[in-house]
C-alpha positions in Angstrom: 74.6 15.0 -54.3 72.3 14.6 -51.3 69.8 12.1 -53.4 72.4 10.4 -54.1 73.8 10.1 -51.1 70.2 9.1 -49.7 69.9 6.2 -52.0 74.0 5.1 -51.7 73.1 5.1 -48.0 69.9 3.4 -48.3 71.6 0.5 -50.3 73.7 0.2 -47.6 71.4 0.5 -45.1 69.4 -2.7 -47.0 72.7 -4.9 -47.7 72.9 -4.7 -44.3 70.1 -5.5 -43.0 69.4 -8.8 -45.0 73.3 -9.1 -45.4 72.8 -10.0 -41.3 69.6 -12.3 -41.3 71.6 -14.5 -44.2 74.3 -14.7 -41.5 72.8 -15.1 -38.5 72.6 -19.3 -38.9 76.8 -18.5 -37.5 75.1 -16.7 -34.4 72.5 -19.3 -32.9 74.9 -22.6 -33.1 77.1 -20.4 -30.7 73.7 -20.2 -27.8 74.4 -24.6 -27.3 73.7 -25.8 -24.7 71.0 -24.0 -24.5 67.8 -25.5 -26.3 65.9 -24.0 -29.1 62.9 -23.3 -26.9 65.5 -21.3 -24.5 66.7 -19.6 -27.0 63.4 -18.4 -28.3 62.4 -17.3 -24.6 65.6 -15.3 -24.1 65.2 -14.0 -27.9 61.4 -12.4 -26.9 63.2 -11.3 -23.2 65.7 -9.1 -24.7 64.3 -8.2 -27.3 61.8 -6.0 -25.5 64.1 -5.0 -23.3 66.7 -3.5 -26.6 63.8 -2.2 -28.2 62.3 -0.1 -25.4 65.5 1.6 -24.4 66.0 2.3 -28.3 62.5 3.5 -28.1 63.3 5.6 -24.4 65.9 7.2 -26.6 63.9 8.5 -29.6 61.1 9.2 -26.9 58.8 7.9 -29.3 55.6 6.5 -26.8 53.0 8.1 -28.7 51.8 5.0 -30.6 51.1 3.3 -27.0 48.1 5.2 -26.3 46.5 4.7 -30.0 47.5 1.2 -29.9 45.4 0.8 -26.7 42.3 2.0 -27.6 42.1 0.1 -30.6 40.8 -3.4 -29.3 41.3 -4.8 -33.1 44.6 -3.6 -33.7 45.9 -5.3 -30.1 44.3 -8.5 -31.6 46.2 -8.3 -34.5 49.2 -7.5 -32.7 48.5 -10.9 -30.5 48.2 -12.6 -33.5 51.0 -11.7 -35.2 53.2 -12.4 -31.9 52.2 -15.8 -31.7 52.7 -16.2 -35.7 56.2 -15.0 -35.1 56.9 -17.0 -32.7 56.8 -20.5 -34.5 58.3 -18.6 -37.2 61.3 -17.3 -34.5 61.5 -21.0 -32.6 61.2 -22.8 -35.9 63.8 -21.3 -37.5 66.4 -21.7 -34.2 65.6 -25.3 -34.0 66.2 -26.0 -37.7 69.7 -24.0 -37.4 71.0 -25.6 -34.2 69.4 -29.4 -36.0 71.4 -28.8 -39.6 68.8 -27.9 -41.5 69.8 -24.5 -42.2 69.7 -25.6 -46.3 66.0 -26.0 -45.6 65.3 -23.1 -43.7 67.0 -21.4 -46.7 64.1 -22.6 -49.3 61.3 -21.4 -46.7 62.9 -17.7 -47.5 63.1 -18.3 -51.3 59.4 -19.3 -51.4 58.2 -17.1 -48.9 57.6 -14.1 -52.0 55.6 -16.6 -54.0 53.6 -17.5 -50.9 52.8 -14.3 -50.0 51.5 -13.4 -53.6 49.1 -16.7 -53.1 47.9 -15.5 -49.9 47.3 -12.0 -51.4 45.1 -13.8 -53.9 43.3 -16.0 -51.4 42.7 -14.3 -48.7 43.0 -10.1 -50.1 41.5 -11.1 -53.5 43.8 -9.4 -55.3 44.7 -10.2 -59.5 47.6 -11.9 -60.6 49.2 -10.9 -63.9 50.5 -14.2 -65.9 53.2 -14.4 -64.6 53.1 -14.0 -61.4 50.8 -17.2 -62.0 53.6 -18.7 -64.0 55.8 -18.1 -60.9 53.3 -19.7 -58.2 52.7 -22.5 -60.6 56.5 -23.3 -61.2 56.7 -22.8 -57.0 53.9 -25.2 -56.3 55.5 -27.4 -59.2 59.2 -27.4 -57.2 57.4 -28.3 -53.6 55.9 -31.2 -55.4 59.8 -32.2 -56.8 61.1 -31.6 -53.3 58.1 -33.8 -51.5 58.9 -36.8 -53.4 63.0 -36.6 -53.1 61.9 -36.0 -49.2 59.6 -38.6 -49.1 57.4 -36.2 -47.1 56.3 -32.4 -47.9 59.4 -30.2 -47.1 57.3 -29.1 -44.2 60.5 -26.8 -42.3 60.3 -25.0 -45.3 56.9 -24.6 -45.6 56.2 -23.9 -42.2 58.5 -21.1 -42.6 57.1 -19.4 -45.2 53.4 -19.4 -44.5 53.9 -18.1 -41.0 55.9 -15.6 -42.5 53.8 -14.7 -45.0 50.5 -14.2 -42.2 52.8 -12.1 -40.4 53.7 -9.9 -43.1 49.8 -10.0 -43.9 48.6 -9.1 -40.4 51.8 -6.5 -40.0 50.2 -4.6 -43.3 46.9 -4.7 -41.5 48.1 -3.4 -38.5 50.3 -0.6 -40.0 52.6 0.8 -37.2 56.2 1.4 -37.9 58.9 -1.7 -37.5 60.2 -0.8 -33.5 56.9 -0.1 -32.7 55.8 -3.7 -33.8 58.6 -5.5 -32.5 58.5 -3.6 -28.9 54.0 -4.1 -29.3 55.1 -7.6 -30.0 57.6 -8.4 -27.7 55.0 -7.1 -24.4 52.9 -10.2 -25.7 55.5 -12.5 -25.8 57.1 -11.0 -22.4 55.7 -13.0 -19.9 55.0 -16.4 -21.0 58.4 -16.4 -22.1 59.8 -14.7 -18.9 58.0 -17.3 -17.0 59.1 -20.3 -19.2 62.7 -19.4 -18.2 61.8 -19.0 -14.2 60.2 -22.5 -14.5 63.5 -23.9 -16.4 65.7 -22.2 -13.8 63.3 -23.8 -10.8 63.9 -27.3 -12.9 67.7 -26.7 -12.9 67.8 -26.7 -16.4 68.5 -22.5 -17.3 71.6 -22.3 -19.6 71.8 -18.9 -18.5 74.1 -18.0 -16.2 75.6 -21.6 -16.3 78.3 -21.7 -19.2 80.0 -19.0 -18.2 79.6 -14.8 -18.7 80.9 -14.7 -22.7 78.1 -17.7 -23.2 75.7 -15.3 -20.7 76.2 -12.0 -22.3 75.7 -14.2 -26.3 72.2 -15.4 -24.6 71.4 -11.4 -24.1 72.4 -10.4 -27.6 69.5 -12.2 -28.8 67.9 -8.6 -28.5 70.3 -6.9 -30.2 70.7 -9.3 -33.5 66.9 -9.1 -33.3 66.5 -5.4 -33.3 69.8 -4.0 -35.5 68.7 -5.7 -38.8 65.2 -4.3 -38.3 66.2 -0.6 -37.8 68.6 -1.2 -40.6 65.9 -2.2 -42.9 63.5 0.3 -41.3 66.4 2.7 -42.8 66.1 1.6 -46.0 62.6 1.2 -46.8 62.3 5.0 -46.4 65.4 5.8 -48.3 65.0 3.2 -51.3 62.3 2.6 -53.7 60.5 -1.2 -53.1 61.3 -2.7 -56.4 65.1 -2.0 -54.8 64.4 -3.8 -51.6 62.7 -6.5 -53.5 65.5 -7.8 -55.1 67.6 -6.9 -51.8 65.6 -9.5 -49.9 67.0 -12.3 -51.9 70.2 -12.0 -50.3 69.2 -13.5 -46.6 68.3 -16.9 -48.7 71.3 -17.1 -50.4 73.9 -16.4 -47.7 71.6 -19.0 -46.0 71.8 -21.2 -48.2 75.4 -21.2 -49.4 76.2 -21.2 -45.2 74.2 -24.4 -45.2 76.2 -26.0 -47.9 79.9 -24.5 -47.9 79.9 -23.8 -43.8 77.5 -26.3 -41.9 78.7 -28.4 -45.0 74.8 -30.2 -45.8 74.1 -32.8 -48.0 72.3 -31.7 -51.2 71.1 -34.6 -53.6 69.8 -34.0 -56.9 66.3 -34.1 -56.4 67.0 -31.0 -53.4 69.2 -29.3 -56.9 66.0 -29.4 -58.8 63.8 -28.6 -56.4 65.8 -25.6 -55.9 66.6 -24.7 -59.5 62.8 -24.2 -60.2 62.1 -22.2 -57.2 65.1 -19.7 -58.2 63.4 -20.4 -61.9 59.6 -19.0 -60.1 61.6 -15.6 -58.8 63.3 -15.0 -61.9 60.3 -14.6 -63.6 58.9 -13.2 -60.1 61.4 -10.3 -60.5 61.5 -9.9 -64.7 57.7 -9.2 -63.9 58.2 -6.7 -60.9 60.4 -5.2 -62.9 58.8 -4.5 -66.0 55.9 -3.0 -64.3 57.6 -0.9 -62.7 58.9 0.5 -65.5 56.0 0.6 -67.2 54.3 2.8 -64.3 57.4 5.0 -64.2 56.3 5.1 -68.4 53.0 6.6 -67.4 53.4 8.8 -64.8 56.3 10.4 -67.3 53.7 10.7 -70.6 51.0 12.1 -67.9 53.8 14.8 -66.9 54.5 15.6 -70.8 50.8 15.3 -71.4 49.9 18.1 -68.3 53.0 20.1 -69.1 51.5 20.5 -73.1 47.8 20.8 -72.2 49.0 23.8 -69.8 51.0 25.2 -72.5 47.5 25.5 -74.7 45.5 26.6 -71.9 47.8 29.7 -71.6 48.4 30.9 -75.2 44.8 30.5 -75.1 43.9 32.7 -72.0 46.8 35.3 -73.5 45.2 35.7 -76.4 41.8 36.0 -74.8 43.5 38.5 -72.7 42.9 36.8 -69.3 45.8 38.1 -67.1 45.7 35.1 -64.5 45.5 31.4 -66.3 47.7 30.3 -63.5 44.4 28.2 -62.4 44.3 25.9 -65.9 47.8 24.1 -65.0 47.1 22.7 -61.7 43.8 21.5 -62.8 45.5 19.9 -66.2 48.7 18.6 -64.5 45.9 16.4 -61.3 44.0 15.0 -64.2 46.6 14.1 -65.9 48.0 12.3 -62.7 45.1 10.9 -61.5 44.6 9.7 -65.4 48.1 7.6 -65.2 47.1 6.5 -61.8 44.3 4.5 -62.7 45.9 3.4 -66.0 48.5 1.3 -64.1 47.8 -2.3 -62.9 48.6 -1.6 -59.0 48.5 -5.3 -58.0 51.2 -6.2 -55.2 54.5 -7.8 -56.3 56.2 -9.4 -53.8 57.1 -6.5 -51.9 58.7 -7.1 -48.9 57.0 -6.6 -45.9 59.0 -4.5 -42.3 60.1 -7.9 -40.8 61.3 -8.9 -37.5 62.3 -12.0 -39.4 64.9 -15.0 -38.5 
């Protein structure tokens, strides 16, 4: 029962995280007339404040000492902060200037870009279905570029920036809240400096449009951190394959909001491009589920083989008059487990990184 409850809770946390990321386009327009850069600066400043309070409540400060002693990790955190700044800023600007559908496309194609980076940067091997998905995704970008008369640069920038962010986060390898705290600490002084400069120019929206608007700007920290906390809770409770499926909720909600709420245009060439992207993601998901089933089957077969070997070993030992045959099963099980692990294709399948996204 505990496992079932944990799975159910993990699923709800995952739906909550991706649901909030999917509905966040409804939030950014509420912050007007603040410009995209001011909103971005507030997001950085208030995110650090909120995450700092959360870490203070949890008493999780030991990671700071380790991070400060590692120049390599500090450098990677700085890169991650710079890349996510581009991602956050462009996303806010896209939503507030009527490009919600194009922004959603960026997160639809993000898994394909992540796979491509895995090949180009990490020298990973792809299965045929993954190659097919990447090829179809490339064709979709061509269709959209021809339809727009130019490449869909908003989608591509969002997809590549977030994929690069995930790659850097993988190398840093620290927790979600800790990572967000470190990244926003890097962003804090430039962001605060920009807000102070706006104040000296009498261009600061914060505090100039009523208490409600001021509270909404301060709430950007909560809007950033709460979905991340939910994602972290989901990641430790449900399999990555489940998270891999849930990650499509966010761009789906964004796409539907763009069409149904913001009434953005969907000419035939845009539908064609999206259809190709969805086909690529369908192939990718099918391949991921098939690989996961094969992996589980290989592990179960290894366990069955280990159990059979154990029974034979015990029988032989007893027949020979050995009184302590318990060492044999342990060796057989370890050998079978290692064999199963070696036989499974370990190429990553678009597992979601721990994001601080949108």
